The first five atom37 places (N, CA, C, CB, O) and aatype in JSON, in Angstrom:
{
  "aatype": [12, 19, 2, 18, 11, 2, 18, 11, 19, 17, 5, 11, 15, 8, 2, 10, 19, 13, 6, 9, 18, 11, 9, 10, 11, 19, 13, 14, 11, 6, 6, 5, 13, 2, 10, 19, 15, 5, 9, 1, 1, 0, 16, 10, 15, 9, 14, 16, 2, 9, 0, 6, 7, 4, 7, 1, 6, 16, 5, 11, 6, 10, 9, 1, 13, 10, 18, 9, 15, 15, 7, 15, 0, 8, 6, 10, 3, 18, 10, 9, 10, 19, 15, 15, 5, 10, 11, 9, 9, 14, 11, 6, 2, 15, 11, 10, 10, 10, 3, 6, 9, 3, 5, 9, 11, 11, 12, 10, 0, 0, 10, 9, 15, 11, 9, 11, 15, 15, 9],
  "atom_mask": [
    [1, 1, 1, 1, 1],
    [1, 1, 1, 1, 1],
    [1, 1, 1, 1, 1],
    [1, 1, 1, 1, 1],
    [1, 1, 1, 1, 1],
    [1, 1, 1, 1, 1],
    [1, 1, 1, 1, 1],
    [1, 1, 1, 1, 1],
    [1, 1, 1, 1, 1],
    [1, 1, 1, 1, 1],
    [1, 1, 1, 1, 1],
    [1, 1, 1, 1, 1],
    [1, 1, 1, 1, 1],
    [1, 1, 1, 1, 1],
    [1, 1, 1, 1, 1],
    [1, 1, 1, 1, 1],
    [1, 1, 1, 1, 1],
    [1, 1, 1, 1, 1],
    [1, 1, 1, 1, 1],
    [1, 1, 1, 1, 1],
    [1, 1, 1, 1, 1],
    [1, 1, 1, 1, 1],
    [1, 1, 1, 1, 1],
    [1, 1, 1, 1, 1],
    [1, 1, 1, 1, 1],
    [1, 1, 1, 1, 1],
    [1, 1, 1, 1, 1],
    [1, 1, 1, 1, 1],
    [1, 1, 1, 1, 1],
    [1, 1, 1, 1, 1],
    [1, 1, 1, 1, 1],
    [1, 1, 1, 1, 1],
    [1, 1, 1, 1, 1],
    [1, 1, 1, 1, 1],
    [1, 1, 1, 1, 1],
    [1, 1, 1, 1, 1],
    [1, 1, 1, 1, 1],
    [1, 1, 1, 1, 1],
    [1, 1, 1, 1, 1],
    [1, 1, 1, 1, 1],
    [1, 1, 1, 1, 1],
    [1, 1, 1, 1, 1],
    [1, 1, 1, 1, 1],
    [1, 1, 1, 1, 1],
    [1, 1, 1, 1, 1],
    [1, 1, 1, 1, 1],
    [1, 1, 1, 1, 1],
    [1, 1, 1, 1, 1],
    [1, 1, 1, 1, 1],
    [1, 1, 1, 1, 1],
    [1, 1, 1, 1, 1],
    [1, 1, 1, 1, 1],
    [1, 1, 1, 0, 1],
    [1, 1, 1, 1, 1],
    [1, 1, 1, 0, 1],
    [1, 1, 1, 1, 1],
    [1, 1, 1, 1, 1],
    [1, 1, 1, 1, 1],
    [1, 1, 1, 1, 1],
    [1, 1, 1, 1, 1],
    [1, 1, 1, 1, 1],
    [1, 1, 1, 1, 1],
    [1, 1, 1, 1, 1],
    [1, 1, 1, 1, 1],
    [1, 1, 1, 1, 1],
    [1, 1, 1, 1, 1],
    [1, 1, 1, 1, 1],
    [1, 1, 1, 1, 1],
    [1, 1, 1, 1, 1],
    [1, 1, 1, 1, 1],
    [1, 1, 1, 0, 1],
    [1, 1, 1, 1, 1],
    [1, 1, 1, 1, 1],
    [1, 1, 1, 1, 1],
    [1, 1, 1, 1, 1],
    [1, 1, 1, 1, 1],
    [1, 1, 1, 1, 1],
    [1, 1, 1, 1, 1],
    [1, 1, 1, 1, 1],
    [1, 1, 1, 1, 1],
    [1, 1, 1, 1, 1],
    [1, 1, 1, 1, 1],
    [1, 1, 1, 1, 1],
    [1, 1, 1, 1, 1],
    [1, 1, 1, 1, 1],
    [1, 1, 1, 1, 1],
    [1, 1, 1, 1, 1],
    [1, 1, 1, 1, 1],
    [1, 1, 1, 1, 1],
    [1, 1, 1, 1, 1],
    [1, 1, 1, 1, 1],
    [1, 1, 1, 1, 1],
    [1, 1, 1, 1, 1],
    [1, 1, 1, 1, 1],
    [1, 1, 1, 1, 1],
    [1, 1, 1, 1, 1],
    [1, 1, 1, 1, 1],
    [1, 1, 1, 1, 1],
    [1, 1, 1, 1, 1],
    [1, 1, 1, 1, 1],
    [1, 1, 1, 1, 1],
    [1, 1, 1, 1, 1],
    [1, 1, 1, 1, 1],
    [1, 1, 1, 1, 1],
    [1, 1, 1, 1, 1],
    [1, 1, 1, 1, 1],
    [1, 1, 1, 1, 1],
    [1, 1, 1, 1, 1],
    [1, 1, 1, 1, 1],
    [1, 1, 1, 1, 1],
    [1, 1, 1, 1, 1],
    [1, 1, 1, 1, 1],
    [1, 1, 1, 1, 1],
    [1, 1, 1, 1, 1],
    [1, 1, 1, 1, 1],
    [1, 1, 1, 1, 1],
    [1, 1, 1, 1, 1],
    [1, 1, 1, 1, 1],
    [1, 1, 1, 1, 1]
  ],
  "atom_positions": [
    [[-253.37, 118.16, -30.94], [-253.2, 118.13, -29.77], [-251.62, 117.01, -29.58], [-254.72, 117.68, -29.13], [-251.45, 115.8, -29.77]],
    [[-250.91, 117.88, -29.22], [-249.84, 116.88, -28.96], [-249.49, 116.06, -27.53], [-248.72, 117.6, -29.28], [-250.44, 116.0, -26.75]],
    [[-248.13, 115.36, -27.05], [-248.42, 115.22, -25.29], [-247.21, 115.48, -25.01], [-248.96, 113.72, -24.5], [-246.15, 114.85, -25.05]],
    [[-247.64, 116.8, -24.62], [-246.42, 117.44, -24.09], [-245.61, 116.67, -22.83], [-246.88, 118.86, -23.61], [-244.78, 117.37, -22.25]],
    [[-245.75, 115.46, -22.42], [-244.76, 114.74, -21.91], [-244.41, 114.45, -22.77], [-244.84, 113.89, -21.14], [-243.3, 114.16, -22.32]],
    [[-244.34, 114.22, -23.76], [-243.25, 113.34, -24.75], [-241.94, 114.46, -25.57], [-244.42, 112.46, -26.26], [-241.02, 114.13, -26.32]],
    [[-242.27, 115.67, -25.13], [-241.45, 116.36, -25.71], [-239.99, 116.51, -24.35], [-242.37, 117.82, -26.27], [-240.15, 116.47, -23.13]],
    [[-238.57, 116.69, -25.17], [-237.9, 115.98, -24.05], [-237.35, 117.55, -23.33], [-236.5, 114.66, -24.65], [-236.63, 117.53, -22.34]],
    [[-237.94, 119.28, -24.17], [-237.71, 120.16, -23.19], [-238.83, 120.12, -22.08], [-237.58, 121.47, -23.8], [-238.82, 120.68, -20.98]],
    [[-239.72, 119.39, -22.57], [-240.66, 119.74, -21.58], [-240.12, 119.35, -20.12], [-242.02, 119.04, -21.92], [-240.21, 120.03, -19.1]],
    [[-239.51, 117.98, -20.29], [-239.25, 116.91, -19.54], [-237.99, 117.77, -18.42], [-238.71, 115.46, -20.64], [-237.81, 117.79, -17.21]],
    [[-237.33, 118.39, -19.57], [-235.86, 119.14, -18.98], [-236.32, 120.3, -18.0], [-234.8, 119.94, -20.36], [-235.77, 120.55, -16.93]],
    [[-237.74, 121.18, -18.67], [-237.75, 122.4, -17.93], [-238.79, 121.57, -16.3], [-238.71, 123.98, -19.13], [-238.73, 122.09, -15.18]],
    [[-239.67, 120.24, -16.6], [-240.31, 120.59, -15.49], [-239.01, 119.69, -14.21], [-242.22, 119.95, -15.63], [-239.23, 119.53, -13.01]],
    [[-237.84, 119.3, -14.91], [-236.66, 118.51, -13.85], [-236.52, 119.52, -13.26], [-235.18, 117.82, -14.32], [-236.82, 119.36, -12.08]],
    [[-236.04, 120.99, -13.6], [-235.7, 122.05, -13.56], [-236.23, 122.91, -12.32], [-235.96, 122.44, -14.7], [-235.47, 123.41, -11.49]],
    [[-237.75, 123.04, -12.3], [-239.1, 123.38, -11.7], [-238.18, 122.68, -9.93], [-240.97, 122.23, -12.68], [-237.69, 123.44, -9.1]],
    [[-238.17, 121.17, -9.8], [-237.88, 120.45, -8.67], [-236.02, 121.29, -8.33], [-238.03, 118.41, -9.14], [-235.8, 121.93, -7.3]],
    [[-235.2, 121.11, -9.17], [-234.14, 121.72, -8.96], [-234.24, 123.43, -8.27], [-233.53, 121.57, -10.29], [-233.71, 123.83, -7.24]],
    [[-234.78, 123.91, -8.9], [-235.12, 125.69, -8.44], [-235.57, 125.42, -6.73], [-236.92, 126.63, -9.62], [-235.08, 125.67, -5.63]],
    [[-236.69, 124.82, -7.24], [-237.52, 124.81, -5.67], [-236.65, 124.1, -4.56], [-239.12, 123.86, -5.71], [-236.79, 124.54, -3.42]],
    [[-236.01, 123.34, -4.7], [-234.75, 123.07, -3.82], [-233.77, 124.48, -3.36], [-233.76, 121.99, -4.77], [-233.62, 124.81, -2.18]],
    [[-233.17, 125.23, -4.53], [-232.12, 126.56, -4.33], [-233.09, 127.16, -3.55], [-231.54, 127.58, -5.75], [-232.6, 127.36, -2.43]],
    [[-234.37, 127.6, -3.62], [-235.5, 128.57, -3.02], [-235.34, 128.17, -1.78], [-237.07, 128.48, -3.52], [-235.71, 129.12, -1.09]],
    [[-234.98, 127.27, -1.06], [-235.2, 127.4, 0.32], [-234.28, 127.55, 1.03], [-235.76, 126.54, 0.81], [-234.33, 127.23, 2.22]],
    [[-232.61, 128.36, 0.16], [-232.16, 128.63, 0.95], [-232.03, 130.65, 1.02], [-231.06, 127.65, 0.85], [-231.45, 131.42, 1.79]],
    [[-232.87, 130.84, -0.15], [-233.07, 132.33, 0.34], [-233.86, 132.96, 1.56], [-233.64, 132.91, -0.67], [-234.82, 132.7, 2.29]],
    [[-232.73, 134.1, 1.33], [-233.62, 135.26, 2.85], [-235.21, 134.86, 2.78], [-233.57, 137.56, 2.47], [-235.9, 134.52, 1.81]],
    [[-235.53, 135.04, 4.09], [-237.21, 135.59, 4.08], [-237.6, 136.93, 3.67], [-237.82, 135.57, 5.48], [-238.76, 137.24, 3.41]],
    [[-236.65, 137.68, 3.62], [-237.26, 138.89, 3.3], [-237.6, 139.41, 1.69], [-236.38, 139.82, 3.94], [-238.11, 140.44, 1.24]],
    [[-236.99, 138.0, 0.98], [-236.9, 137.68, -0.48], [-238.12, 136.93, -0.81], [-235.61, 136.84, -0.86], [-238.51, 136.78, -1.97]],
    [[-239.0, 136.26, 0.73], [-240.16, 135.72, -0.18], [-240.7, 136.09, -0.79], [-240.91, 135.34, 0.05], [-241.03, 135.33, -1.71]],
    [[-241.12, 137.16, -0.82], [-242.43, 137.73, -1.93], [-241.56, 138.7, -2.58], [-244.04, 138.58, -1.18], [-242.06, 139.82, -2.72]],
    [[-240.23, 138.52, -3.05], [-239.7, 139.38, -4.26], [-239.0, 138.48, -5.29], [-238.61, 140.52, -3.76], [-239.61, 137.97, -6.23]],
    [[-237.71, 138.31, -5.06], [-237.13, 137.4, -6.1], [-238.09, 136.07, -5.98], [-235.41, 137.07, -5.81], [-238.6, 135.58, -6.99]],
    [[-238.32, 135.47, -4.57], [-238.52, 133.98, -4.89], [-239.41, 133.39, -5.34], [-238.43, 133.33, -4.11], [-239.5, 132.2, -5.63]],
    [[-240.76, 134.93, -5.5], [-241.89, 134.85, -6.19], [-242.11, 134.73, -7.43], [-242.43, 135.6, -5.98], [-242.89, 133.95, -7.98]],
    [[-241.23, 135.71, -8.0], [-240.63, 135.97, -9.15], [-240.12, 134.6, -10.01], [-239.51, 136.91, -8.78], [-240.74, 133.96, -10.86]],
    [[-238.8, 134.37, -9.48], [-238.35, 132.78, -9.61], [-239.23, 131.62, -9.89], [-237.8, 132.36, -8.41], [-239.09, 130.74, -10.74]],
    [[-240.16, 131.79, -9.01], [-240.99, 130.55, -8.81], [-242.13, 130.92, -9.89], [-241.59, 130.31, -7.11], [-242.69, 130.06, -10.58]],
    [[-242.36, 132.01, -9.95], [-243.44, 132.02, -11.19], [-243.07, 131.55, -12.67], [-243.91, 133.48, -11.38], [-243.69, 130.8, -13.42]],
    [[-241.56, 132.4, -12.9], [-240.76, 132.16, -14.19], [-240.69, 130.83, -14.65], [-239.4, 132.58, -14.06], [-240.95, 130.27, -15.71]],
    [[-240.1, 130.38, -13.16], [-239.48, 128.86, -13.7], [-241.54, 127.97, -13.91], [-237.92, 127.76, -11.74], [-241.8, 127.25, -14.86]],
    [[-242.15, 128.17, -13.28], [-243.38, 127.24, -13.49], [-243.95, 127.14, -14.62], [-244.37, 127.5, -12.77], [-244.57, 126.17, -15.05]],
    [[-243.66, 128.67, -15.37], [-243.74, 129.18, -16.94], [-243.36, 127.95, -17.76], [-242.63, 130.54, -17.34], [-243.93, 126.94, -18.17]],
    [[-242.47, 128.34, -17.79], [-241.28, 126.94, -19.03], [-242.78, 126.43, -19.13], [-239.5, 125.28, -18.11], [-243.77, 127.02, -19.55]],
    [[-242.62, 124.85, -18.48], [-243.5, 124.71, -18.82], [-244.55, 123.73, -18.84], [-243.23, 124.95, -19.43], [-244.67, 122.53, -19.1]],
    [[-245.38, 124.85, -18.42], [-247.1, 125.56, -17.88], [-246.8, 125.36, -19.32], [-247.7, 127.42, -16.89], [-246.76, 124.29, -19.93]],
    [[-246.57, 126.73, -19.81], [-246.31, 126.82, -21.44], [-246.42, 126.16, -22.66], [-245.42, 126.93, -21.62], [-247.1, 126.44, -23.64]],
    [[-245.41, 124.97, -22.37], [-245.49, 124.28, -23.23], [-246.34, 122.9, -23.05], [-244.31, 124.21, -23.53], [-246.25, 121.98, -23.87]],
    [[-247.14, 122.86, -21.96], [-248.0, 121.66, -22.36], [-249.36, 122.55, -22.42], [-248.01, 120.2, -21.15], [-250.3, 121.96, -22.96]],
    [[-249.69, 124.08, -21.89], [-250.59, 124.27, -22.35], [-250.61, 124.34, -24.2], [-250.88, 125.31, -21.58], [-251.41, 123.77, -24.95]],
    [[-249.61, 125.11, -24.53], [-249.78, 124.92, -25.92], [-250.2, 123.89, -26.73], [0.0, 0.0, 0.0], [-251.11, 123.91, -27.56]],
    [[-249.15, 122.58, -26.28], [-250.14, 121.43, -26.81], [-251.12, 120.96, -26.61], [-249.89, 120.62, -26.83], [-251.48, 119.92, -27.17]],
    [[-251.92, 121.7, -25.63], [-253.73, 121.51, -25.65], [-254.37, 122.26, -26.7], [0.0, 0.0, 0.0], [-255.6, 122.3, -26.75]],
    [[-253.53, 122.95, -27.68], [-253.73, 124.23, -28.34], [-254.87, 123.69, -29.64], [-252.03, 124.97, -28.94], [-255.02, 122.49, -29.38]],
    [[-255.44, 123.9, -30.46], [-255.38, 122.97, -31.98], [-254.46, 123.3, -33.35], [-256.87, 123.04, -32.62], [-254.37, 122.7, -34.43]],
    [[-254.03, 124.11, -33.01], [-253.43, 124.57, -34.3], [-251.46, 124.49, -33.6], [-254.28, 126.61, -34.84], [-251.06, 124.35, -32.45]],
    [[-250.56, 124.68, -35.1], [-249.66, 124.5, -34.77], [-249.36, 126.18, -34.24], [-248.93, 123.71, -35.78], [-248.86, 126.45, -33.15]],
    [[-249.71, 127.01, -35.07], [-249.48, 128.4, -34.76], [-249.88, 129.46, -33.2], [-250.2, 128.91, -35.9], [-249.56, 130.6, -32.87]],
    [[-250.76, 128.37, -32.52], [-251.04, 128.23, -31.43], [-250.08, 127.65, -30.57], [-252.01, 127.73, -31.45], [-250.14, 128.15, -29.45]],
    [[-249.35, 126.89, -30.66], [-248.4, 125.83, -29.31], [-247.09, 126.89, -30.02], [-248.16, 123.22, -29.56], [-246.26, 127.03, -29.13]],
    [[-246.7, 127.58, -31.13], [-245.71, 128.19, -31.02], [-245.93, 129.35, -30.12], [-245.27, 128.45, -32.19], [-245.2, 129.44, -29.13]],
    [[-246.64, 130.06, -30.29], [-247.29, 131.41, -29.31], [-247.14, 130.7, -28.15], [-249.06, 132.04, -29.54], [-246.6, 131.46, -27.34]],
    [[-247.35, 129.61, -27.63], [-247.07, 129.12, -26.59], [-245.54, 128.97, -25.98], [-247.65, 128.1, -26.74], [-245.2, 129.31, -24.85]],
    [[-244.68, 128.38, -27.0], [-243.59, 128.25, -26.64], [-242.29, 129.41, -26.74], [-243.43, 127.23, -27.21], [-241.17, 129.29, -26.23]],
    [[-242.7, 130.3, -27.39], [-242.36, 131.64, -27.32], [-242.44, 132.43, -26.06], [-243.08, 132.24, -28.18], [-241.49, 133.1, -25.68]],
    [[-243.66, 132.34, -25.34], [-243.93, 132.43, -23.88], [-242.95, 131.97, -23.06], [-245.04, 131.78, -23.51], [-242.34, 132.62, -22.21]],
    [[-242.79, 130.39, -23.45], [-242.1, 129.77, -22.57], [-240.72, 130.13, -22.62], [-242.28, 128.49, -22.68], [-240.18, 130.69, -21.67]],
    [[-240.15, 129.85, -23.64], [-239.17, 130.98, -24.0], [-238.41, 132.32, -23.35], [-239.75, 131.42, -24.83], [-237.24, 132.43, -22.96]],
    [[-239.74, 133.5, -23.37], [-239.74, 134.38, -23.0], [-239.48, 134.29, -21.19], [0.0, 0.0, 0.0], [-238.8, 135.08, -20.54]],
    [[-240.4, 132.86, -20.52], [-240.12, 132.96, -19.12], [-238.58, 132.15, -18.9], [-241.47, 132.23, -18.24], [-238.17, 132.17, -17.74]],
    [[-237.83, 131.55, -19.77], [-236.81, 131.28, -19.78], [-235.83, 131.87, -19.52], [-236.73, 130.95, -20.43], [-234.98, 131.49, -18.72]],
    [[-235.81, 133.28, -20.4], [-234.76, 134.38, -20.28], [-234.87, 135.18, -19.12], [-234.8, 135.28, -21.4], [-234.01, 135.67, -18.39]],
    [[-236.54, 135.2, -19.1], [-236.64, 135.69, -17.47], [-236.17, 135.22, -16.6], [-237.65, 135.74, -16.9], [-235.85, 136.08, -15.78]],
    [[-235.78, 133.7, -16.12], [-235.43, 133.1, -15.11], [-233.7, 133.53, -15.2], [-235.94, 131.48, -15.18], [-233.09, 134.19, -14.35]],
    [[-233.27, 133.09, -16.18], [-232.17, 133.28, -16.33], [-231.58, 134.28, -15.66], [-232.01, 133.34, -17.35], [-230.7, 133.98, -14.85]],
    [[-231.93, 135.66, -15.84], [-231.8, 136.69, -15.21], [-232.03, 136.76, -13.82], [-232.39, 137.43, -15.75], [-231.08, 137.16, -13.15]],
    [[-232.8, 136.56, -13.38], [-233.31, 136.2, -12.31], [-232.05, 135.46, -10.95], [-234.47, 135.21, -12.92], [-231.8, 135.72, -9.77]],
    [[-231.46, 134.32, -12.1], [-230.98, 133.08, -11.21], [-229.08, 134.7, -11.25], [-230.91, 130.5, -12.51], [-228.53, 135.21, -10.28]],
    [[-228.83, 134.88, -12.52], [-227.82, 135.57, -12.2], [-228.02, 136.95, -11.02], [-227.36, 135.95, -13.55], [-226.92, 137.25, -10.55]],
    [[-228.82, 137.56, -10.63], [-229.33, 138.03, -10.08], [-228.94, 137.86, -8.67], [-230.27, 137.85, -10.46], [-228.07, 138.57, -8.15]],
    [[-229.85, 136.51, -7.77], [-229.47, 136.13, -7.31], [-228.26, 135.53, -7.0], [-230.01, 135.98, -7.36], [-228.27, 135.04, -5.88]],
    [[-227.29, 135.42, -7.59], [-226.01, 134.76, -8.24], [-224.89, 135.81, -7.41], [-225.97, 134.86, -10.27], [-224.1, 135.45, -6.53]],
    [[-225.12, 137.7, -8.13], [-224.69, 138.22, -7.8], [-224.86, 138.93, -6.17], [-224.72, 138.58, -8.73], [-224.26, 139.71, -5.42]],
    [[-225.95, 138.18, -6.21], [-226.27, 139.12, -4.83], [-225.76, 137.81, -3.2], [-228.67, 139.64, -4.89], [-225.84, 137.88, -1.97]],
    [[-225.34, 136.9, -4.11], [-224.5, 136.25, -3.09], [-225.67, 135.22, -2.45], [-223.76, 137.44, -1.92], [-225.48, 134.54, -1.44]],
    [[-226.42, 135.24, -2.92], [-227.94, 134.18, -2.46], [-227.55, 132.84, -2.69], [-229.53, 134.4, -3.49], [-227.28, 132.14, -1.72]],
    [[-227.45, 132.32, -3.98], [-226.84, 131.14, -4.44], [-225.59, 131.38, -5.03], [-227.64, 130.46, -5.33], [-225.24, 132.34, -5.71]],
    [[-224.78, 130.07, -4.55], [-223.08, 130.42, -4.65], [-222.91, 130.17, -6.15], [-221.88, 129.28, -3.62], [-223.88, 129.82, -6.82]],
    [[-221.49, 130.38, -6.79], [-222.1, 130.8, -7.95], [-221.82, 129.53, -8.56], [-221.58, 132.14, -8.67], [-222.09, 129.56, -9.76]],
    [[-221.19, 127.93, -7.99], [-220.91, 127.07, -8.8], [-222.7, 126.43, -8.9], [-219.53, 126.07, -8.21], [-222.83, 125.52, -9.73]],
    [[-223.76, 126.76, -8.27], [-225.28, 126.75, -7.72], [-225.47, 127.45, -9.52], [-225.83, 128.04, -5.81], [-225.42, 126.75, -10.53]],
    [[-225.61, 128.42, -9.49], [-226.05, 129.4, -10.01], [-225.15, 129.08, -11.62], [-225.76, 130.82, -9.0], [-225.66, 129.6, -12.62]],
    [[-223.78, 128.18, -11.83], [-223.32, 128.21, -13.21], [-224.01, 127.0, -13.73], [-221.71, 128.21, -13.4], [-224.3, 126.98, -14.92]],
    [[-224.3, 125.93, -12.94], [-225.44, 124.81, -13.31], [-226.31, 124.95, -13.92], [-226.05, 124.31, -12.54], [-226.59, 124.49, -15.03]],
    [[-227.08, 125.9, -12.96], [-228.43, 126.53, -13.1], [-228.43, 127.17, -14.31], [-228.82, 127.49, -12.02], [-229.38, 126.84, -15.02]],
    [[-227.49, 128.21, -14.92], [-228.15, 129.04, -16.1], [-227.55, 128.33, -17.01], [-227.92, 130.65, -16.24], [-228.09, 128.61, -18.08]],
    [[-226.28, 127.17, -17.25], [-226.3, 126.26, -18.15], [-227.55, 125.14, -18.42], [-225.18, 125.71, -17.86], [-227.89, 124.53, -19.43]],
    [[-228.06, 125.15, -17.03], [-229.63, 123.97, -17.65], [-230.89, 124.85, -18.36], [-230.64, 123.03, -15.94], [-231.84, 124.42, -19.02]],
    [[-230.49, 126.44, -17.93], [-231.44, 126.96, -18.8], [-230.84, 127.59, -20.32], [-232.16, 128.06, -17.93], [-231.32, 128.09, -21.34]],
    [[-229.88, 127.33, -19.92], [-229.17, 127.96, -21.64], [-229.77, 126.57, -22.51], [-226.73, 128.12, -21.79], [-230.35, 126.87, -23.55]],
    [[-229.71, 125.51, -22.29], [-229.99, 124.44, -22.75], [-231.7, 124.5, -23.17], [-229.5, 123.42, -21.71], [-232.19, 124.7, -24.28]],
    [[-232.18, 124.33, -22.26], [-233.27, 124.58, -22.6], [-233.98, 126.17, -23.27], [-233.72, 124.15, -21.54], [-235.03, 125.82, -23.81]],
    [[-233.86, 127.36, -23.4], [-233.45, 128.14, -24.73], [-233.45, 127.43, -25.47], [-232.33, 128.79, -24.92], [-234.53, 127.05, -25.91]],
    [[-232.42, 126.97, -25.9], [-231.97, 126.59, -27.18], [-232.61, 125.17, -27.63], [-230.41, 126.55, -27.16], [-232.06, 124.67, -28.6]],
    [[-233.79, 124.38, -27.01], [-233.73, 123.54, -27.21], [-235.34, 124.0, -27.44], [-232.98, 122.61, -26.43], [-235.94, 123.39, -28.33]],
    [[-235.98, 124.9, -26.79], [-236.94, 125.45, -27.52], [-236.5, 126.49, -28.72], [-237.78, 126.07, -26.56], [-236.81, 126.28, -29.89]],
    [[-236.2, 126.95, -28.54], [-235.91, 128.08, -30.7], [-235.61, 126.75, -31.39], [-233.77, 129.7, -31.13], [-235.98, 126.69, -32.56]],
    [[-235.03, 125.69, -30.87], [-234.88, 124.56, -31.89], [-236.25, 124.21, -32.47], [-234.23, 123.25, -31.21], [-236.6, 124.41, -33.64]],
    [[-237.13, 123.53, -31.24], [-238.36, 123.15, -31.65], [-239.24, 123.95, -32.13], [-238.88, 122.63, -30.85], [-240.12, 123.45, -32.84]],
    [[-239.25, 125.36, -31.9], [-239.72, 126.47, -32.52], [-239.89, 126.47, -34.16], [-238.84, 127.48, -32.11], [-240.84, 126.6, -34.94]],
    [[-238.3, 126.22, -34.27], [-238.05, 126.67, -35.77], [-238.69, 125.29, -36.58], [-236.16, 127.0, -36.15], [-239.17, 125.39, -37.7]],
    [[-238.62, 124.26, -35.99], [-238.69, 122.94, -36.56], [-240.74, 122.94, -36.84], [-237.84, 121.51, -35.15], [-241.41, 122.46, -37.75]],
    [[-241.05, 123.6, -35.8], [-242.55, 123.65, -36.1], [-242.96, 124.23, -36.95], [-243.26, 124.03, -35.32], [-243.8, 123.69, -37.67]],
    [[-242.53, 125.58, -37.21], [-242.52, 126.51, -37.82], [-242.33, 125.99, -39.34], [-241.61, 127.38, -37.24], [-243.26, 126.23, -40.11]],
    [[-241.2, 125.27, -39.84], [-240.98, 124.68, -41.07], [-241.91, 123.78, -41.73], [-239.93, 124.08, -40.96], [-241.99, 123.67, -42.96]],
    [[-242.42, 123.3, -41.11], [-243.37, 122.19, -41.26], [-245.14, 122.39, -41.59], [-243.18, 121.48, -39.9], [-246.02, 121.66, -42.06]],
    [[-245.06, 124.37, -40.86], [-246.24, 124.59, -41.89], [-246.33, 125.41, -42.96], [-247.22, 124.95, -41.35], [-247.35, 125.42, -43.64]]
  ]
}
């Protein structure tokens, strides 16, 4: 078992949750059960799966949860892109969020590679 709070990728994705929640406050009410719900789920899934994977017994299980986290990061990337193209999120905000998500995706890929090479 590893302490998930020690991973920089968890710290970064945890902070992203708060950034996303602030942005979601400007979404139209009619998107509450559509985009807002999907974005919340995907955003929370990134650090949650890192934490859950760290609680597992084997490195292979951790890797599986890191892949799930990566999938959620890719999903969030698309949802922010759509929100930007629908002009719900201003371009400059979406650019910052997409850059942050890209960093998280790269960090997850690097962590997965590092763990794979150690087993």
